[in-house]
Backbone as CSV, one residue per row, in Angstrom:
resi,resn,N_x,N_y,N_z,CA_x,CA_y,CA_z,C_x,C_y,C_z
1,PRO,95.443,119.345,91.657,95.593,120.119,92.883,97.012,120.679,93.001
2,ASP,97.101,121.943,93.387,98.384,122.628,93.535,98.572,122.962,95.011
3,TYR,99.409,122.197,95.676,99.627,122.329,97.115,100.113,123.725,97.490
4,ASP,101.143,124.208,96.812,101.773,125.463,97.210,100.893,126.681,96.977
5,HIS,100.083,126.638,95.917,99.321,127.824,95.528,97.845,127.732,95.888
6,ASN,97.458,126.679,96.602,96.082,126.542,97.105,95.041,126.723,96.009
7,CYS,95.218,125.993,94.902,94.297,126.118,93.779,94.314,124.827,92.970
8,PHE,93.538,124.827,91.895,93.477,123.678,90.993,93.793,124.137,89.571
9,HIS,94.422,123.248,88.793,94.748,123.545,87.400,94.080,122.507,86.506
10,GLN,93.615,122.964,85.379,93.069,122.057,84.372,94.006,122.075,83.166
11,TYR,94.408,120.870,82.732,95.303,120.728,81.595,94.609,119.968,80.478
12,SER,95.022,120.244,79.264,94.538,119.455,78.128,95.294,118.129,78.088
13,ARG,94.814,117.215,77.241,95.498,115.929,77.086,96.896,116.105,76.508
14,GLU,97.142,117.259,75.894,98.465,117.528,75.337,99.381,118.214,76.355
15,GLY,98.863,118.438,77.566,99.685,119.042,78.607,99.674,120.549,78.626
16,LEU,98.733,121.182,77.931,98.642,122.634,77.923,97.730,123.102,79.049
17,LEU,98.166,124.131,79.766,97.361,124.677,80.847,96.149,125.392,80.280
18,ILE,94.946,124.947,80.684,93.707,125.540,80.204,93.207,126.608,81.160
19,LYS,93.208,126.294,82.444,92.584,127.198,83.395,93.105,126.927,84.797
20,THR,93.176,127.978,85.615,93.512,127.880,87.025,92.400,128.545,87.815
21,GLY,91.945,127.901,88.877,90.846,128.469,89.639,90.806,127.975,91.060
22,CYS,89.741,128.347,91.765,89.519,127.992,93.166,90.683,128.434,94.046
23,GLN,91.252,129.588,93.737,92.375,130.091,94.519,91.962,130.258,95.976
24,GLY,92.590,129.491,96.866,92.319,129.607,98.288,91.076,128.891,98.762
25,ALA,90.301,128.287,97.852,89.077,127.598,98.273,89.392,126.359,99.100
26,VAL,90.475,125.668,98.759,90.936,124.507,99.512,92.391,124.747,99.890
27,GLU,92.682,124.715,101.157,94.048,124.933,101.608,94.897,123.689,101.370
28,THR,96.069,123.881,100.848,97.058,122.824,100.594,96.423,121.566,99.990
29,PRO,95.723,121.699,98.849,95.126,120.498,98.226,96.213,119.577,97.691
30,ILE,96.017,118.274,97.875,97.037,117.329,97.434,96.460,116.166,96.642
31,ALA,95.136,115.954,96.710,94.532,114.836,95.989,93.069,115.144,95.701
32,MET,92.546,114.499,94.649,91.155,114.680,94.243,90.631,113.381,93.659
33,ALA,89.359,113.091,93.920,88.679,111.937,93.323,87.338,112.427,92.787
34,LEU,87.128,112.271,91.486,85.907,112.736,90.837,84.891,111.605,90.764
35,LEU,83.686,111.830,91.287,82.604,110.874,91.154,81.844,111.160,89.863
36,ASP,80.997,110.224,89.446,80.279,110.391,88.190,78.921,111.065,88.377
37,ASP,78.675,111.647,89.556,77.399,112.307,89.813,77.546,113.822,89.971
38,GLY,78.671,114.359,89.471,78.882,115.796,89.569,79.450,116.256,90.892
39,THR,80.019,115.329,91.655,80.656,115.696,92.917,82.108,115.249,92.903
40,ALA,82.874,115.752,93.849,84.289,115.395,93.944,84.722,115.424,95.402
41,TRP,85.651,114.546,95.739,86.318,114.562,97.044,87.696,115.190,96.870
42,THR,88.064,116.068,97.789,89.397,116.650,97.768,90.049,116.466,99.136
43,VAL,91.362,116.391,99.127,92.145,116.200,100.341,92.990,117.440,100.591
44,SER,92.827,118.025,101.769,93.669,119.137,102.208,94.739,118.579,103.130
45,HIS,95.974,118.588,102.666,97.068,117.918,103.365,97.337,118.538,104.735
46,ASP,97.648,119.825,104.773,98.046,120.446,106.035,96.865,120.670,106.972
47,GLU,95.692,120.963,106.407,94.512,121.163,107.236,93.939,119.838,107.738
48,VAL,94.368,118.722,107.142,93.927,117.381,107.513,92.401,117.266,107.368
49,ILE,91.895,117.783,106.264,90.460,117.796,106.009,90.175,117.141,104.657
50,VAL,89.136,116.306,104.626,88.654,115.688,103.393,87.247,116.221,103.143
51,THR,87.008,116.751,101.937,85.761,117.442,101.635,85.129,116.895,100.368
52,ARG,83.805,116.776,100.403,83.063,116.435,99.192,82.299,117.666,98.712
53,TRP,82.506,117.988,97.416,81.874,119.159,96.809,80.850,118.710,95.778
54,ARG,79.803,119.527,95.604,78.894,119.333,94.480,79.303,120.319,93.388
55,LEU,79.627,119.774,92.214,80.137,120.592,91.117,79.122,120.627,89.987
56,LEU,79.075,121.750,89.294,78.262,121.804,88.083,78.941,121.013,86.977
57,ASP,80.215,121.232,86.809,81.043,120.485,85.877,82.487,120.855,86.181
58,LEU,83.410,120.232,85.474,84.820,120.476,85.770,85.204,121.919,85.492
59,GLU,84.644,122.510,84.433,84.924,123.906,84.146,84.445,124.792,85.292
60,ALA,83.234,124.497,85.785,82.676,125.317,86.853,83.512,125.218,88.125
61,MET,84.050,124.030,88.374,84.855,123.849,89.565,86.030,124.809,89.596
62,LEU,86.503,125.187,88.429,87.680,126.037,88.363,87.341,127.522,88.449
63,ASP,86.062,127.847,88.502,85.660,129.224,88.754,85.667,129.482,90.253
64,ASP,85.348,130.706,90.632,85.377,131.059,92.044,84.130,130.548,92.760
65,HIS,84.305,129.639,93.687,83.252,129.127,94.569,81.981,128.732,93.824
66,PRO,82.059,127.836,92.843,80.857,127.450,92.108,80.229,126.169,92.653
67,TYR,80.489,125.855,93.914,80.128,124.546,94.420,79.496,124.664,95.797
68,ASP,78.848,123.594,96.204,78.309,123.471,97.556,79.118,122.421,98.303
69,THR,79.394,122.684,99.558,80.066,121.706,100.398,79.035,120.724,100.930
70,LEU,79.182,119.454,100.589,78.245,118.428,101.039,78.715,117.760,102.321
71,VAL,80.014,117.435,102.373,80.578,116.750,103.542,81.955,117.340,103.804
72,GLU,82.257,117.599,105.052,83.598,118.043,105.436,84.021,117.247,106.664
73,ILE,85.146,116.539,106.537,85.609,115.653,107.600,86.973,116.138,108.086
74,ASP,87.042,116.516,109.334,88.296,116.914,109.964,88.949,115.659,110.522
75,PHE,89.944,115.134,109.803,90.568,113.876,110.205,91.422,114.037,111.455
76,ASN,91.839,115.242,111.756,92.599,115.457,112.976,91.684,115.374,114.195
77,ALA,90.557,116.067,114.127,89.634,116.082,115.265,88.901,114.758,115.422
78,ARG,88.519,114.143,114.297,87.682,112.950,114.380,88.483,111.671,114.555
79,TYR,89.628,111.583,113.851,90.381,110.328,113.868,91.804,110.490,114.399
80,ASN,92.110,111.670,114.934,93.417,111.905,115.537,94.547,111.711,114.525
81,CYS,94.327,112.193,113.308,95.332,112.061,112.248,96.275,113.256,112.225
82,TYR,97.525,112.958,111.936,98.540,113.999,111.784,98.459,114.648,110.409
83,ARG,98.177,113.837,109.386,97.989,114.354,108.039,97.237,113.330,107.204
84,VAL,96.687,113.787,106.086,96.114,112.908,105.072,96.819,113.223,103.761
85,SER,97.077,112.186,102.960,97.937,112.404,101.805,97.349,111.959,100.475
86,ASP,96.304,111.126,100.469,95.772,110.678,99.184,94.392,110.079,99.390
87,CYS,93.664,109.925,98.276,92.361,109.271,98.318,92.124,108.575,96.986
88,ALA,91.237,107.594,96.985,90.906,106.845,95.765,89.523,106.260,95.928
89,LEU,88.771,106.222,94.834,87.456,105.605,94.831,87.589,104.112,94.558
90,ALA,86.795,103.320,95.262,86.787,101.874,95.080,85.360,101.397,95.285
91,GLY,84.677,101.077,94.198,83.280,100.681,94.318,82.472,101.813,94.919
92,ASP,81.738,101.508,95.987,80.952,102.539,96.666,81.686,103.127,97.856
93,ALA,83.007,102.935,97.890,83.812,103.405,99.016,84.823,104.456,98.565
94,LEU,85.198,105.303,99.511,86.312,106.224,99.324,87.417,105.788,100.271
95,LEU,88.590,105.499,99.725,89.743,105.118,100.529,90.592,106.352,100.776
96,VAL,90.887,106.631,102.021,91.679,107.803,102.405,92.918,107.325,103.144
97,LEU,94.066,107.811,102.710,95.340,107.432,103.324,95.718,108.475,104.370
98,GLY,95.755,108.046,105.626,96.054,108.972,106.710,97.202,108.490,107.570
99,ILE,97.822,109.436,108.268,98.865,109.124,109.247,98.269,109.381,110.613
100,GLU,98.139,108.314,111.388,97.437,108.414,112.653,98.422,108.609,113.797
101,THR,98.038,109.443,114.774,98.933,109.722,115.888,98.695,108.759,117.042
102,ARG,97.442,108.647,117.476,97.107,107.862,118.661,98.047,108.236,119.811
103,ASP,98.518,107.237,120.552,99.452,107.490,121.658,100.855,107.026,121.298
104,ASN,101.104,106.877,119.993,102.398,106.383,119.543,103.462,107.472,119.731
105,PRO,104.574,107.168,120.389,105.626,108.186,120.548,106.214,108.632,119.212
106,SER,106.114,107.787,118.189,106.571,108.173,116.846,105.384,108.722,116.062
107,TYR,104.678,109.696,116.652,103.446,110.182,116.035,103.729,110.750,114.651
108,GLY,102.728,110.640,113.795,102.861,111.200,112.456,103.690,110.349,111.523
109,LYS,103.923,109.075,111.859,104.813,108.276,111.028,104.208,106.958,110.555
110,TYR,103.215,106.445,111.251,102.587,105.198,110.839,101.225,105.487,110.215
111,GLY,100.950,104.809,109.104,99.758,105.131,108.330,98.658,104.105,108.452
112,GLN,97.440,104.539,108.079,96.292,103.662,107.982,95.466,104.081,106.776
113,VAL,94.694,103.122,106.261,93.732,103.399,105.201,92.341,103.417,105.832
114,PHE,91.641,104.514,105.629,90.289,104.677,106.149,89.312,104.396,105.012
115,VAL,88.367,103.507,105.250,87.363,103.158,104.252,86.078,103.892,104.614
116,LEU,85.688,104.845,103.765,84.511,105.665,104.008,83.436,105.372,102.971
117,ASP,82.203,105.645,103.318,81.127,105.625,102.335,81.358,106.776,101.365
118,SER,81.361,106.490,100.065,81.706,107.528,99.081,80.642,108.605,98.961
119,GLN,79.456,108.373,99.487,78.398,109.381,99.435,78.348,110.212,100.714
120,THR,78.372,109.565,101.850,78.182,110.260,103.122,79.484,110.587,103.843
121,GLY,80.551,109.845,103.533,81.801,110.023,104.255,81.845,109.296,105.585
122,ASP,80.818,108.511,105.894,80.807,107.766,107.155,81.899,106.700,107.148
123,LEU,82.564,106.545,108.278,83.634,105.560,108.390,83.054,104.158,108.512
124,ARG,83.539,103.247,107.670,83.163,101.839,107.766,84.166,101.078,108.627
125,TYR,85.435,101.223,108.329,86.499,100.590,109.097,87.822,101.160,108.612
126,ARG,88.886,100.703,109.183,90.229,101.147,108.793,91.168,99.950,108.855
127,PHE,92.286,100.041,108.149,93.262,98.954,108.205,94.658,99.503,107.997
128,GLY,95.649,98.677,108.306,97.037,99.101,108.327,97.457,99.314,109.766
129,SER,98.501,98.643,110.208,98.885,98.683,111.613,99.642,99.965,111.946
130,THR,99.338,100.521,113.104,100.133,101.641,113.615,101.142,101.161,114.657
131,ALA,101.251,99.844,114.826,102.226,99.283,115.751,103.508,98.951,114.999
132,PRO,104.667,99.395,115.496,105.937,99.109,114.807,106.161,97.621,114.624
133,GLY,106.612,97.225,113.432,106.995,95.850,113.181,105.892,94.933,112.731
134,GLY,104.666,95.416,112.640,103.585,94.564,112.178,103.716,94.254,110.698
135,VAL,103.197,93.111,110.276,103.312,92.745,108.859,102.564,93.729,107.975
136,ASP,101.539,94.392,108.528,100.774,95.362,107.757,101.135,96.799,108.132
137,GLU,102.320,96.964,108.726,102.797,98.300,109.085,102.961,99.164,107.844
138,LEU,102.514,100.404,107.928,102.697,101.386,106.858,103.510,102.546,107.411
139,ARG,104.694,102.750,106.831,105.599,103.793,107.323,105.486,105.048,106.465
140,ALA,104.801,106.042,106.984,104.635,107.327,106.310,104.302,107.157,104.833
141,PRO,103.246,106.407,104.517,102.895,106.203,103.106,102.354,107.480,102.492
142,PHE,102.621,107.694,101.209,102.190,108.918,100.541,101.054,108.706,99.543
143,GLY,100.956,107.526,98.902,99.972,107.378,97.845,99.304,106.024,97.849
144,LEU,98.109,105.958,97.231,97.419,104.690,97.090,96.561,104.703,95.837
145,GLY,96.224,103.511,95.364,95.331,103.335,94.231,94.501,102.094,94.461
146,ALA,93.409,101.962,93.720,92.512,100.836,93.919,92.080,100.264,92.585
147,ALA,91.881,98.958,92.554,91.361,98.259,91.380,90.641,97.018,91.870
148,GLY,89.349,96.904,91.544,88.576,95.766,92.014,88.534,95.732,93.523
149,ASP,88.878,94.579,94.096,88.858,94.423,95.548,90.174,94.820,96.198
150,TYR,91.126,95.306,95.412,92.474,95.502,95.936,92.851,96.972,96.053
151,CYS,93.605,97.252,97.095,94.156,98.587,97.350,95.677,98.467,97.349
152,PHE,96.330,99.309,96.576,97.786,99.312,96.451,98.319,100.578,97.130
153,VAL,99.151,100.395,98.150,99.667,101.524,98.925,101.157,101.688,98.672
154,ALA,101.560,102.912,98.293,102.981,103.229,98.187,103.516,103.439,99.604
155,ASP,104.038,102.372,100.179,104.521,102.389,101.564,105.934,102.969,101.547
156,THR,106.000,104.280,101.564,107.209,105.021,101.191,108.439,104.606,101.978
157,TYR,108.344,104.575,103.305,109.537,104.301,104.108,109.690,102.844,104.490
158,ASN,108.820,101.997,103.970,109.099,100.562,103.954,109.592,100.136,102.579
159,HIS,109.737,101.083,101.674,110.276,100.842,100.334,109.571,99.669,99.655
160,SER,108.261,99.689,99.722,107.507,98.577,99.153,106.122,99.044,98.731
161,ILE,105.439,98.180,97.982,104.036,98.381,97.650,103.250,97.359,98.455
162,ALA,102.422,97.836,99.360,101.600,96.955,100.185,100.246,96.770,99.506
163,ILE,99.840,95.529,99.313,98.584,95.225,98.636,97.602,94.658,99.657
164,PHE,96.456,95.315,99.774,95.408,94.888,100.699,94.152,94.537,99.914
165,ASN,93.347,93.658,100.477,91.962,93.522,100.052,91.195,94.565,100.856
166,TRP,90.772,95.632,100.211,90.193,96.745,100.957,88.833,96.404,101.545
167,ARG,88.182,95.356,101.043,86.854,95.005,101.551,86.904,94.406,102.959
168,ASP,88.026,93.780,103.312,88.146,93.256,104.671,89.429,93.715,105.369
169,GLY,90.269,94.468,104.669,91.456,95.039,105.294,92.620,94.095,105.452
170,THR,92.579,92.919,104.831,93.666,91.963,104.981,94.817,92.293,104.031
171,LEU,96.036,92.086,104.523,97.225,92.266,103.698,97.389,91.058,102.791
172,VAL,97.459,91.292,101.484,97.610,90.214,100.514,99.077,89.868,100.330
173,ARG,99.908,90.871,100.090,101.349,90.677,99.978,102.024,92.027,99.768
174,ARG,103.354,91.992,99.700,104.144,93.184,99.403,105.017,92.927,98.187
175,TYR,105.222,93.974,97.417,106.222,93.960,96.356,107.375,94.850,96.801
176,GLY,108.607,94.369,96.582,109.779,95.143,96.957,110.754,94.308,97.757
177,LYS,111.971,94.780,97.871,113.022,94.085,98.596,112.776,94.186,100.088
178,GLN,112.774,93.038,100.759,112.519,93.015,102.192,113.835,93.144,102.961
179,ALA,113.787,93.931,104.030,114.980,94.129,104.860,114.547,94.708,106.188
180,ASP,115.436,94.617,107.174,115.162,95.248,108.457,115.141,96.765,108.283
181,ALA,114.206,97.399,108.935,114.047,98.846,108.809,114.629,99.550,110.023
182,PRO,115.105,100.778,109.862,115.621,101.532,111.011,114.480,102.011,111.898
183,GLU,114.824,102.543,113.052,113.816,103.136,113.917,113.182,104.332,113.209
184,MET,111.904,104.540,113.479,111.216,105.615,112.792,111.773,106.993,113.107
185,ASN,112.359,107.180,114.271,112.902,108.497,114.593,114.156,108.825,113.806
186,GLN,114.635,107.874,113.002,115.783,108.142,112.148,115.361,108.654,110.772
187,LEU,114.061,108.684,110.510,113.594,109.059,109.190,113.468,110.558,109.063
188,ASP,113.680,111.036,107.848,113.546,112.457,107.551,112.508,112.606,106.451
189,TYR,111.575,113.537,106.611,110.469,113.670,105.682,110.629,114.840,104.728
190,SER,111.705,115.569,104.828,111.886,116.727,103.960,112.478,116.303,102.625
191,ASP,112.643,117.284,101.742,113.246,117.009,100.450,114.756,116.847,100.552
192,GLU,115.338,117.334,101.631,116.791,117.307,101.759,117.249,115.942,102.262
193,GLU,118.308,115.451,101.663,118.872,114.180,102.123,119.599,114.414,103.453
194,THR,119.499,113.493,104.380,120.201,113.623,105.651,121.000,112.358,105.917
195,GLU,121.985,112.487,106.774,122.816,111.344,107.105,122.048,110.328,107.948
196,ASP,120.963,110.771,108.618,120.214,109.867,109.481,119.452,108.814,108.688
197,TYR,119.071,109.175,107.470,118.215,108.271,106.702,119.071,107.453,105.742
198,THR,119.270,106.174,106.062,120.156,105.326,105.270,119.463,104.053,104.801
199,ASP,118.127,104.017,104.891,117.391,102.788,104.597,117.008,102.723,103.123
200,SER,117.972,102.512,102.257,117.698,102.330,100.837,117.794,100.844,100.529
201,ARG,116.693,100.245,100.069,116.655,98.788,99.941,116.862,98.308,98.519
202,GLY,117.378,99.137,97.658,117.726,98.661,96.338,117.040,99.425,95.229
203,ASN,117.685,99.420,94.082,117.163,100.104,92.904,117.022,99.157,91.719
204,GLY,116.907,97.856,92.006,116.708,96.894,90.940,115.266,96.848,90.491
205,PRO,114.962,96.047,89.479,113.573,95.880,89.042,112.710,95.324,90.171
206,CYS,111.538,95.894,90.344,110.590,95.510,91.397,111.182,95.695,92.788
207,GLU,112.174,96.569,92.903,112.642,97.090,94.181,112.360,98.587,94.160
208,PHE,112.096,99.156,95.340,111.625,100.534,95.358,112.428,101.381,96.338
209,ASN,112.719,102.582,95.903,113.418,103.560,96.728,112.462,104.733,96.952
210,GLU,111.821,104.735,98.118,110.813,105.732,98.473,109.693,105.816,97.428
211,PRO,108.941,104.764,97.235,107.797,104.857,96.325,106.819,105.908,96.842
212,TYR,106.377,106.779,95.953,105.546,107.913,96.382,104.090,107.749,95.984
213,SER,103.839,107.250,94.775,102.467,107.204,94.279,102.290,105.991,93.373
214,VAL,101.041,105.540,93.233,100.736,104.408,92.368,99.502,104.721,91.535
215,ALA,99.418,104.078,90.374,98.219,104.090,89.538,98.006,102.671,89.034
216,VAL,96.757,102.244,88.950,96.431,100.891,88.511,95.428,100.987,87.365
217,ARG,95.732,100.292,86.265,94.824,100.299,85.124,95.095,99.072,84.259
218,ASP,94.015,98.344,83.916,94.104,97.201,82.995,95.194,96.219,83.408
219,ARG,95.247,95.923,84.711,96.188,94.957,85.287,97.641,95.381,85.143
220,PHE,97.865,96.676,85.011,99.208,97.228,85.082,99.292,98.130,86.310
221,LEU,100.432,98.058,86.996,100.688,98.899,88.153,101.815,99.863,87.810
222,TYR,101.572,101.157,88.022,102.542,102.205,87.735,102.984,102.805,89.061
223,VAL,104.293,102.823,89.307,104.827,103.279,90.589,105.850,104.382,90.345
224,SER,105.643,105.539,90.967,106.639,106.615,90.913,107.467,106.574,92.188
225,GLU,108.764,106.809,92.041,109.680,106.760,93.176,110.292,108.135,93.412
226,ARG,110.180,108.586,94.649,110.798,109.865,94.989,112.306,109.710,95.103
227,GLY,112.765,108.768,95.940,114.191,108.566,96.104,114.833,107.943,94.880
228,GLY,114.139,106.980,94.253,114.694,106.303,93.087,114.650,107.119,91.815
229,ARG,113.815,108.182,91.805,113.723,109.096,90.658,113.436,108.338,89.356
230,ARG,112.408,107.522,89.410,112.033,106.750,88.235,110.586,106.269,88.374
231,ILE,110.054,105.733,87.274,108.748,105.092,87.251,108.944,103.641,86.855
232,GLN,108.284,102.740,87.569,108.285,101.335,87.182,106.886,100.952,86.712
233,ILE,106.825,100.237,85.604,105.555,99.729,85.071,105.567,98.212,85.228
234,LEU,104.612,97.702,85.988,104.563,96.284,86.313,103.270,95.679,85.775
235,ARG,103.397,94.492,85.185,102.216,93.733,84.786,101.832,92.830,85.950
236,LEU,100.613,92.993,86.457,100.175,92.248,87.625,99.800,90.810,87.253
237,PRO,100.131,89.845,88.100,99.749,88.455,87.832,98.259,88.248,88.104
238,ASP,97.737,87.158,87.615,96.334,86.832,87.866,96.078,86.602,89.345
239,ASP,97.026,85.964,90.021,96.910,85.717,91.449,97.917,86.610,92.169
240,LEU,97.444,87.713,92.729,98.348,88.665,93.365,99.072,88.068,94.566
241,ALA,98.415,87.165,95.268,99.002,86.609,96.483,100.102,85.598,96.198
242,ALA,100.046,84.956,95.040,100.933,83.814,94.790,102.111,84.132,93.884
243,SER,102.025,85.188,93.079,103.042,85.404,92.045,103.604,86.822,92.089
244,GLU,104.830,86.922,91.593,105.467,88.228,91.465,104.988,88.911,90.183
245,PRO,104.997,90.221,90.137,104.643,90.920,88.902,105.789,90.881,87.900
246,GLU,105.488,91.188,86.655,106.505,91.275,85.618,106.840,92.744,85.385
247,VAL,108.126,93.078,85.443,108.549,94.457,85.183,108.574,94.668,83.673
248,VAL,107.698,95.526,83.186,107.568,95.771,81.751,108.485,96.888,81.290
249,GLN,108.599,97.920,82.088,109.400,99.075,81.674,109.812,99.893,82.894
250,ILE,110.979,100.498,82.813,111.453,101.439,83.825,111.788,102.753,83.119
251,ILE,111.194,103.842,83.596,111.384,105.161,82.980,112.118,106.054,83.967
252,ASP,113.299,106.510,83.604,114.050,107.413,84.463,113.405,108.792,84.476
253,SER,113.526,109.471,85.595,112.968,110.807,85.737,113.714,111.800,84.857
254,PRO,112.989,112.680,84.150,113.661,113.729,83.371,114.481,114.620,84.301
255,ASN,115.695,114.916,83.915,116.587,115.796,84.673,116.925,115.265,86.060
256,GLY,116.591,114.004,86.319,116.907,113.425,87.612,116.091,113.944,88.767
257,ASP,114.911,114.553,88.495,114.075,115.100,89.559,113.422,113.992,90.372
258,LYS,113.164,114.280,91.653,112.331,113.395,92.453,110.916,113.434,91.897
259,LEU,110.217,112.295,91.980,108.878,112.196,91.427,107.846,112.068,92.537
260,SER,106.611,112.462,92.217,105.548,112.345,93.219,104.307,111.739,92.573
261,GLY,103.182,112.473,92.505,101.919,111.909,92.081,101.921,111.367,90.660
262,ILE,101.162,110.289,90.438,101.117,109.657,89.123,99.674,109.249,88.817
263,CYS,99.288,109.300,87.537,97.969,108.827,87.119,98.030,108.397,85.663
264,HIS,96.999,107.665,85.243,96.907,107.165,83.878,95.522,107.502,83.358
265,ASP,95.441,108.136,82.183,94.139,108.567,81.660,93.567,107.610,80.616
266,GLY,94.191,106.456,80.447,93.730,105.488,79.472,94.647,105.348,78.286
267,SER,95.373,106.412,77.965,96.319,106.340,76.862,97.668,106.955,77.216
268,ARG,97.688,107.816,78.232,98.937,108.478,78.607,99.167,108.378,80.108
269,LEU,100.440,108.354,80.441,100.867,108.294,81.833,101.372,109.671,82.237
270,TRP,100.853,110.182,83.354,101.220,111.516,83.836,101.898,111.392,85.189
271,CYS,102.940,112.185,85.405,103.630,112.145,86.694,104.122,113.533,87.045
272,MET,103.982,113.889,88.316,104.445,115.178,88.795,105.911,115.105,89.213
273,GLY,106.566,116.244,89.073,107.953,116.359,89.495,108.038,116.659,90.982
274,PRO,108.928,117.550,91.404,109.108,117.819,92.836,107.770,118.128,93.492
275,HIS,107.530,117.504,94.679,106.213,117.600,95.302,106.049,118.816,96.183
276,ARG,107.089,119.592,96.397,106.985,120.825,97.177,107.816,121.907,96.490
277,GLY,107.367,123.148,96.635,108.150,124.275,96.171,108.252,124.403,94.673
278,ALA,107.353,123.763,93.940,107.419,123.803,92.486,106.326,124.705,91.939
279,SER,106.569,125.302,90.795,105.554,126.138,90.162,104.509,125.252,89.498
280,PRO,103.319,125.816,89.176,102.280,125.013,88.537,102.714,124.402,87.214
281,THR,103.702,125.006,86.563,104.125,124.504,85.264,105.212,123.443,85.366
282,SER,105.507,122.984,86.583,106.593,122.002,86.735,106.116,120.580,86.519
283,SER,104.820,120.393,86.219,104.336,119.030,85.970,104.943,118.500,84.696
284,ARG,105.135,117.177,84.648,105.769,116.575,83.482,104.916,115.443,82.986
285,GLN,104.815,115.336,81.698,104.078,114.235,81.094,105.067,113.171,80.671
286,LEU,104.888,111.980,81.223,105.755,110.872,80.860,104.932,109.858,80.095
287,CYS,105.329,109.537,78.899,104.533,108.647,78.048,105.228,107.302,77.909
288,LYS,104.437,106.249,78.015,104.977,104.897,77.816,105.258,104.690,76.337
């Protein structure tokens, strides 16, 4: 998904651009989850809409309007969300990461995970506190991933990875350096650094500076950091609640760019560079 150009790009495993399509079909797309039945869920960030499409195949998706809209969910109208930023499939569920407004004076800053039926889009439940200071508080989270019963959230402005059991919404634990956080009105969400935002909790191993996105595969957790400008590869313990992960590798960002979305295709690790204002060719392939 290409946020700035309102389209989708298909790349080869070698990183070569194959095709660009669906220009304008989805406004500000930021995430996609492909099901194995020829359908896909896409997330429109600014429109705050999550849509399920019926696709003929991936090639067809990149042509002009080759799909049927099966489900369209307006998260602003239905769930009072300020924005949605990511989605992931987990069993028969679709997990959607949203920022809920409610009556919070710091609207647009506290996040929740919405658990939907992956076929119908019906809401089952949600988790993640929108109350300041809660143990399961999510501060403007940008990314999430799922493996088995667990959901891993890049809790960006808590500088941590929050791990939930998505089946019941309970917080299992957090990875990252713990510290008191500033008031939410001191945070800045743009790419520009400001003097107001001073909550950097460390750049050591298994410490995170604005974690943006996560990928989980074969008991490894991959975390991209926007502020830290690096990727951390962690080996997950057998008991997530009781043990710390092992830091296997740290990869610095090429050219010192801020990093955003990350995924793993089974043999290669892919990570996007600047998350706004970048051309379609600014994606970078980072290999372990």
